[in-house]
Phi, psi and omega in degrees: 000133180282152173273129182294131183269079186297139176095338184299325177299340181261013173274171183297141177300336181292344177297327182255348189289151165274124184259335177269075191277132173277124178226176178215157180281162180298339181275352178299151183273161175302319180300315180293327177295314179299315180298322179292317177301317181291316183300319185258356182072032181270155171256347180206157179225125173294145178250124185229153173289139180301151176088281185278349180059037175289127182288127179237352180176183175214142180240129179248164175300325179293328176297320179294318178296320178298323177295323183278323188227355186254211184300321183280004174301338181298336176297316180294318180296317185286318187266331188233010179053036175079007184278135189291302188298313177300327181296333181288348180265005175296135178291147184294342178299338178284338186249336188295158174266118184275340175266102188245132174283127183228167170226174182250166178297344183270356179277163183264165173302320179302315179296321178299314179299312182294324179292316178298320179293314183296318186258005174056052177239154184264357180200156177228117169296146178252123190235136174232120183052045178073354182267136178287121181239356180178178175207143176234139185238167177297331177294320177299316180296311182301314185291338184260327190244017183299336182289350170299335182254032189298338180256015185255138177260159181306317185296341182283337183233358180290162170271121182277148176046060181294156177296139181235167177227160176277154181294342181267001174294149182280160175301322178301312181295320179296317179296322178297320177296316179301317181291312183296320185260000181058045175261152173261341187207155178222122172296142180252122187232137176227124181054041178078002183251131176290121182238359179174181177216126177250132185239167176301324178295322176300319179296318179295323174302316180297315179301315181296315182293324181288344178296338179249359186242348186259164180284154185299334184257012181291142178275166176301318180300318181294319181295325185259012179269059176229150181291147182296338179297342179278342182238350185290161171275122183274324182273083184277132178276127183242166178210155180269154188292334184269007180284146179290150180301329178306311181295321179298313181297316181291327177294314178299315181298315182294324181270354182056048178235159183259002181201162174226136174278132182265125182234151175229109189067233178262008185254135173278125182241352182182184175214142178235136185236168174303320181294322176304315181291317179298318179296319179295322176298315181300322182289340179267353186260000000 
């Protein structure tokens, strides 16, 4: 049993923040944003003005998927007639979210947790005099404060019976589900057996690789018309429902993953994510 670290939520947010933040200018292309997310394993990138690093927006992997298959797909239709490669050269200022929830270096970890919970965001840029000086994510919160949930089991906060897809569904269809339902990941099941997990990051990997492999006139639909079994992660990390949250958090941290599939025997019964843990922490604070 862990000893509760009393008082740590009321320390400076900078204790957990990443201060050497990777950002990009509004003129950067969608392709460069996708490549940067993949290179560093990011889910989002702050957008800053060159030089002074003034924060002007944030771009997430979900924003890119929305651009390719969701509501903002109309940009591709209007400007590029649905063609994949030219669409990747669109500047990120067209996709970024300019209204960004932020905190300051003088705020506490507790405030960061409550802000992320209240506004349902997975990260908060840290800004001083409009300049980006750091960022804190739900992964940082989970890895540091999981002992707040020391008496909590996985089954108490997991999502039960998550939506699943078949391995022959296309990447396009999977991405559409992620955008429509605001999912980051989908378990892949065949004949009742868990055979993989497809994530938004997997889709971005596919987008990046196809930028050098597809024909110049290929449409977005053609590029993404491949089965998810070709891009999914097959070696899915699982956990049992009666396991303590401490073990779940440390497993995610050690494997550098954002979720664990919950299984009982040979049956998948749920999924637990970093956000589930962060939200549960917020409710206890």
